[in-house]
N, C-alpha and C positions, 0 to 999 in steps of 0.2 A: 340280595335276597336273603331273607331270613331262612334258618334251617327248618326243614320240615318237622311238624310237631309229632309226638308219639305219646299218648296217654295209656298207662297200664296200671291196673288195680289188682289187689288180692281181695278176696272176701275179708270182712272184718271178723277178727277172732272173738269169740264170745268170752267175756271177762269174768267168767265164774270160776276159773281155776287156772294153774299154771300153763305155760306153753307146752304143747306135746309135739311128738314127731311129725305129726300131720301139718301142724302150723309151720314148723321149721322147713318141711319141703315145699309147701306152697309159697313161703316167702323167698326161698331160694329159686324157685322157677321163675317167679316174677322178677327177681333181682338179676338173674342171668340175661333175661330178655332185655331188661331196662339197660344193663351195662353194654350188651350187644349194640342195641340201637343207639346208644350214645357214641360208641366207637365208630359208628357208620355215619356220624355227623348230625344225628338228629336231637332236636329239642326235646327232651324226654321229661315227663312228670311222672313219677312212680308213687303211687298212694297205697298206704296200708292203714291199719287202725284196729279198734276195738269196738264191739257191739255191747253196750252197757245197760241195756233195758230188758225188761221181761221178768216173767214168773221166777224162773230158775235163779236169776240174779238176786231177787228179794229173799227167797227161801234160803240160798247158800249164805248170803250175808247175815241173815238172821241166826243161821246155824252156827256161824263164826262169831256170833254176838258182836257185830260191827255195824255201824251206821252204814247204809248202802253206798252213799257217796264215797265214804272212806275206803270201803271195801273195793269199789271199781277203780279209785285212784291208785291203790296199792297194785292191783292186778295189770292195769294199764302201763304203769310204770315198769312192771316186771317184763311185760311183753316188749316195750320199748328197749329195754336193757338187752333182753335175749336177742331180738333182731339186730341189734348193733354188734353183739357178740359173734353172730355168724356172718358179719360183714354185709348186711343189707344196706343198699344205697338209696333207701327211700327218701323222696323229696317231701312228703307230707304225711302225717300220722293224725287220722281223724278219730275223735272220740264222740259217740252219740250222746254222751251227757253233757257235751260242751254247748251250753246255752248261747254262746256268742257265735261260734262257727257253725255249729250243725242245726240247731233248733229252727233258725230263720228259714232255712232251705226246705226242711221237712214240712213247716207249717205252710210256706208258700206252695209247695206242690200239692198239699192237701187241698187248698183253696182252689188251685187250678182244677183239679178233678171235680170238686164240688160244683164249680161253675159250668162244667160239661154235664152236670146232672148224673155223674158216674159214681156218686156216693149216696147211699140211701140207708135208712135205719130199718132194722128188722130183728126179730127174735132169732136166736140160734139155739138150736138144740143138738148136741152131737158130741164128738169125742175129741179130746185135746191131749197131745203129747207134750208134757212139760220140758222133756229132754230136747225135742226137736223144735220147741216153741212154735208148734203148728197144730191147726185143726186137722184132723185125719178121718178118712172114710173107712168103712169096713173092709174095702178092697185093698187098702193100704197095709193092712195087718196080716201077720202070719201066725195062725193059731190063736188069734185075739191079741197078739203082742206086737209093739212097734218093732220092725225089723232092725231098726238102728240102735235101739236101746234095750230091746228084749224085755219090755215092761208094759203092762197093759195101760192104755191111755185112760185119762179121767173123763168122766161124763160130766158135760157142761150144759147149762141152761142159762142164757142171759141175753139181754138186749144190746146189741152192737150196731156199728156202722158197717156196711158192706160196699165193696168195690165191684162194679160191673165187668167183671173179667169176661163172661160170656160174650159181651158186645165186641170184644177184640180178638177172641180166640181164633177165628177163621183167618182174620187179617194177619195175625201173627204167624199162623200156620204157613201161609202163602209166602211170607217174607223168609221164613226159614227154609222152605223148599226152594226158593230162588237164591239162597245165600245172601240175601240182603243183610241178614244177621248170620254170620258164618260160625258153626259151631265145629270145634276140632276136639275129638277126632269125628269122622263122619258117623260112627255108630251112635254117638250121643245125640246127633241131630235126628237120626231115625227114630230113637227112642222117644223123644219129646214130641216129634210129629205123631207118633202112634198114640201117645197119651192124649194129645188133643183131640184126635180122631174118635177116641173112646168117649169123649165128652167131659167138658170141665163145668165147674159151678162158679157162682160168684164167691168172692173171698171176704171173710171177716176181716175187717180192717181196723177195729178198736176193741178195746176191753174196759169194762166198767172201772172207773177210778177206785171204787170200793174194793175191787178185787186185786188191781195192781196199782198201787199209789205211786209207783215209780215209772214214770215214763213222760213223753212229750203230750201236754194237753191238746185235745182236739180243738182247732179253732172254733170259737163261739159255742163250745160245749165243754166246759171244765169237768163235767161228771165222767167224761170218757177220755182215755189216753190212747195214742196211736199204738195199734198192734205192731209187734217187732219188725215184721217184714216191710211194712210201709216206712217205718222209722229207719230201718237199717239200710234198706236198698237206697234210700235218698243220699246216703253218705257219698256216693260216687260224684254227685254234683254239688252237694253242700260244701264238700272240701275244696271246691274250686270257686266258691263264693256265690253260688246260685241262690237268689232271694235275700242276699245279704245288703244289697245296695251298691257293692262294688263287684261286678261280675266279669272284671278284666280277664282273670284266669279262665272262668268259665267259657267265655268267648273264645279265648285262645286255645284252649285244650279239649273242649268237648266237641264231638262225641269221643267216648272211649275207644282206643284202638283195639284194646283186648281186655276183658275181664278174665282173671285167672280164679278158677273156683274148684272145689270138690265136687265129685259126682253126686253126692247126697243133696246138693242145693241147686241142681241143674234147672229143675222146673221153676224155681222162683226167679232165676235170672234169665231164662230163656222164654218165659211166658208172662209171669207177672210183672216183671220189671219193665219189659218192652210195652206192655199194654199200658202201664202207668205212664210212660213217657209219650205214647201215642195220644192218650187222653190230654195230657198237659201240653201237647204241641212241642215237645222237645226231641231233638234228633236221637236216633236209636244207636246203641253201640254197635261197632263194626264186627267183632269177634268175641267169642267165648270159648277159652281154652278149659277143658274140663279134664282134671286129673284123677287118678284112682287113689285108693287108700294105701297106707303103709301097714302091712301086717308083720308079725313077729313069729317066726317059726311056722308060717302058713296059716296062723289064726289071728284074728282080730286082737289087738292089743287090749288086755284087761287085767285089772288089779287082781281079780279073783283067780285068774289063771296064772298070774305071777309073771307074764311075758312083757310087761310094759318096758319100753327103753326110754330112758329119759334124756332128751337131746342136750339138756344142760350139761348133765353129767359127762356126756361124750365130748362135747366141746372143751370142757375143762380137762378132761384126761388126754384127749388126742388132738385138740385144736380144731377150729373151725374150717381150715383149708382141707383136713382129712375128711371131715364129715361132708363138705361140698363136693369133694372127689367122689365119694360113694354116691351120693345123690346123682352126680353127673353121669357116671358109667354103669351103674349097677341098677338103676331104676328108669323104667320108660315113663315119660309123662302121661301117657295115654292109658295105662293099665295099672292094676294093684301091683305093689312091689314089696318084697320081704326084707326085712332088716333084723339081723341078729348080730351080735358082737363077733361070733365066729365068722359070718360072712364078711363083716366089715374088715376085720384083721387079714383075711385071705386077700380081699381086694387091695387093702392098703400096701401089703408086702409085695404084691404082684405088680401093681400099677404105680405106686409111689416110690417105694424103697428100691425094688429091682427094676423099675420102668424109668421114669424120667429121672429120678434121683441118681441112679447109676450112670445114665447116659451123660448127664451134665457133669458129674464127679470126675469121670475118667477123661471126658473131653478136655476139661479145665486142667486137669493134672498133666495130660500130654503137652497141651499148649504151654504150660509153665516150664515143663522139663525141657522141652525141645527147642523153644523159641522165646523164653523169658516172658510168657505171657501175651506175646504179640502175634497177630495173624491178620493177613489182608486178602480180601477177594480179588483175584486177578483173573480177568477175563481170557488172557491168553494162555493160562495154565488151567485148563478145564479138566476136571476129573469127574467122570461120569458115574452115576449110579448104574449098576449092572442089572440089565433086564432079566427077569426070571421067567422060566417056562416059555421061551421063545420071543418075549417082548424085547423091543430094542433097548440099548442103553439109552440114558436121558440125564441131562444135567439136572443137579439139585434145584437150580432156579426154575427150570422148566417143568420139572415134577411138581414143585409147589404151585406154580402159576397156572398150570394147565390141567392139573389132576386134583390136587389137594384143595385149593382155596375154592373153586367152584363147587365141589362137593360140600365142603364145610359150609359155606354160605347158604347153599340149597336147603341143607338140614336145619340150619339156624332159622331161616325164614319160615320154614314148615313147623318150627317148635319141636324138631326131632333131636332134642338136646342130647340124648344118649348116643345117637348115631354120629352127632357132630364130634363128640368126644372119641368115639371110635375112630373116626377120620384121624384126630390128633394123635391117638396111639398107634395107629398105622404108620404114621411118619416116624414116631420114636422107633418102632421096630424096623422100619426101612433104614433109618440111620444106624441103628445097631448092626444090621447086615452090612452097611457100608463100611464100618469098622473092621468087621469080619473079613470082608473081601479085600480090603487094601492093607490091613494090619500096619497101621502107621508106626507102631512101636518096632516093627522090623524095618519098615520102608525107610525110616530116618538114617539107617546105616548106609544106605546106597543112593537115596535120592531126597536131599533135603527140601528142594523146591517143591516137588510132588507131595511131599508130606505136609508142608504148610498149607498147600491147596486143599488137601484132604481134610485138615484140621479147620481150615477157613470155611469149607463147605458145611462141615459138622456144625460149627458155631452159627452159621448162617440159617441152617435148619432148626437149631435150638431157638434161635431168635424168633423165627417164624412160629414155632410152637408157642412160645410165650404169648405172642400176639393173639393166637387163636384161644389160648387158655385163659386169657384176661377175664372174660365174663364169668367164667366158672371158678377160677382160683386166682383172684386178683393179687393177694399177697405173695403167693408163690411166683406168679409171673413178673411182679416188680422185683422181687428178690433175685431172680435168675437174670434178669436184664441188667441189674446191677453188677452182677457177678461177671457178666459177658463184657461189660465196658464198651457198649456199642457205639460207633460213630457213624451217622447216616451220610450217605452221599447226597448230592443235590436234588435227585429225584425221590429221596426219601428211603431209600432202601439201605440195608446194613452193609456197610463197606470195610470198615477195619474194626478190630476187636483188641482190647487191652484187658485181658481177664484178671479177675481178682481171686486170690488164694481163699479158700474156705476150710476152716478146721473142722467143722462139723458137718455131718451129712444133711442135705435138705430134708430127708426123710428116713431117720434111723429104723431099722428093722424092729418090729414089735413082737 
């Protein structure tokens, strides 16, 4: 039997500027889920990429006095380098300017919609936000300004192709209500259902080539280019070969098991994209995970305010694992989260330097000092974790198997990544308490056998921590396991340990 498939995507980053902290966080979220599913034995395809067409791209390239293709090539390469620097394990990187990989799929989908008579030509008069690359209504504005970019939209009058979104709105609403397309968290589901109930309009699907010369030509009408959302959303299937002549991966991996997106593009992914797929006769995605924004000091990051945190600088200064740790423990995937250097350093010292780093360091040191770095799990010499507040004592193995692992996997399956890491750090705290209760540095003077059992249990617990930590901090997990020198028994559990001395701490205090 082949392994079950799991297809996960990020939204594609707009290639008009360097990666920001929001890009880093979304890539991290998808990467953690992808790594976790691989560890569970699934055949994972993890897609990310760059969105490279649209008005803003053209204007920014012109401002930088660069040809548009050269401009997006440069930025796409920067995104790929940055994602690699934060240890993203993506399997595919799609670029919407790629005429070989992306364009055939986008044009094929357009033709499918046209065949259904779901595309028609009409004049559009209204408002357009260049920052959002979206047509907006008066009700979307706050005091006449775009709420995302705080600028007034431009007034536009032009002839475009439109997609009959109104034809599918009620069908999509029913599918959302029935969780045929599941939106996480639940509040976002209610948000989009309420928006549909208020009433939706057909969507402009193209722009005149005279206005935007940079884009995918509309099939059979070179005077029009595909509007950014029709073009960009198709990446999720074009990356798998849809419309290319070789749809092996499309057949294998589609539908998407989860799209990971920011809350600002919810309506496009939960309404427009499913409507396009229904029109084309393509299966719908199963889930949409909607994350919040990252603020700094409680405010939206802004160059004018001076609170922008550059993720590239943070990685260069503190390392990718430290950044991933903060994303793991200190931010909820479902809400806005705050990021400042002060909060980052406080978390780093508490969770990494004083937390897992200290536990590993002193356990290794005691094992080296007392037993020349060797320890073995022996069932006949069980040293229990002491129950607190009236709870019974329990073995380390039973604690992990019956309490920790079920909680951890439950949180991971529900994308509660911060709660999953809380579970990991609860184990670290529990093992610290285990050291305090048995004091192996004193016990060695009176009972060598029991001391070895205590240390073996500590090493066993640390090995379990590294297993759970792997999706979040893969380099750290690998490094700790190498230090532990684990030998597995026939059933795959850690049995003996030959620890290796480490001269420098895993996480020096900052």
